[in-house]
N, C-alpha and C positions, 0 to 999 in steps of 0.2 A: 638705814641704820648708820649712826655716826661712828666712825673709826675710833674717835678719841675716847670712847667709853670703855674700852678694852685696856686695863691697866696692868701693871707688873703682877699684881697679886689678886686682883678681883676684876669685876666689871662695875663701873659706877659713873654717875652723871646727874646733872639737874633733871629733876622731875617737873614737868612732863616732856620738857624740850628734847632732852637726850635720852632719858630712860623713861619708858612708858609700857603700857600693857602690850602694845604690838612688838615692841623690841624684846622684852622679856619672853614673850611667846614664841617668838622666832628662834631666840637662844634655846629655849627649852626644848624644842622639836629636834635641834641639831644635838643636844645633850642626851635626849631620849634615844637617839640612834646610836650614840656612843656607848650609852649604858646598857643597851640591850633589853632583855626582858626583867632585868632586876627590878625590885621594888625601889623607890627613890624617896628619901627623906627631904621634907620641905619644912622650913621654919621661917618666921618673919619677925622682925623687930618692931618697936613701938611707933615708928614713923606713920604719920596719917596716910601715906600713899602706899604703905606695906601690904594693907589687906587686898587692895585692888591687884597689886602686882603679884603677890602670892597665889591669888585666885587665877590669874591669868597663867601662871607657870603650871600649876595643878591641872588646869584645863588643857593646855597644851600637851603635857606629858600623857594624860589620859587618852586624848584623841589621837596622838600620833602613834601611840603603841596599842591601841585597841583595848585590851583587856588589861593593861598596866595597872599595877596598884602604886598607890602614894601613901607613905607614912607621913601624915600632916601633923606637925609638932604645934601648929598654931603660933602664938606669941611666945618667944623664947629668946634666950641670949645666945650669942654665937658660940661661947663654950658649951652650952648645953647641946646646941645643934652639933657640933664636932663630937661630944660624948656619945650621941644617939647614933651617929653615922658610924663611929668606931665599934660601939657595943653590938649594933645590928649587923655590922659588917655590909653596909650598903652605901651606895652614892648618895650625894644630896645637894640641894641647892637652898641656900639661905639668902632671903631677902633682906639686905641691910646695906647702909652705906657707912657703917662703923662709926668713926669718929667725925665724919665729915658734916657740914652745916644741915639743918633740918630740910632744906629744899633739894637735897641730894637723895639718891637711893641707889641700889645696885644689887649684884648678885656675889655670893661667895659659893664657890663649887668644890665638892669633894668627890673624887673619882671612885670607881669600884673596889680599889685596893686600899682606900683610906687616903690617898694622895691629894694635896691641894692641887687644883687644875687652874692655872693662872688665866688671867683675862687674855694676855697675849697668845696663849696656846689655844683658846677658844677662838679667837680672831682668826686664826689660821683656818679652822674648820668651816667658819661661816664666810668669810670674804675671800 
């Protein structure tokens, strides 16, 4: 996994060279351990690579925590994702590269207490 994908506010890089199903699955397994047995909200933006990345995140969450439950929002905006994490009081993972070009993708992560977890913090847990 390339270290440069871990940014100050999120995780992002070019798909599939820097961000791909293997990378997001590996990240999701680490996040699953941090989140414990809580349900996890998962959303995705409209990028062509988002459905594959979202599926990899969901599969990794479920497999790494055995009977874990995922609240899949499917296609949604990032503000909608934040709203549902806050409303449900759950951690979450949003598959999006925000304002970056269409060949990018990434993850925005919300912790169990509603806090935004930066890519640099997640990098410390992984590397």
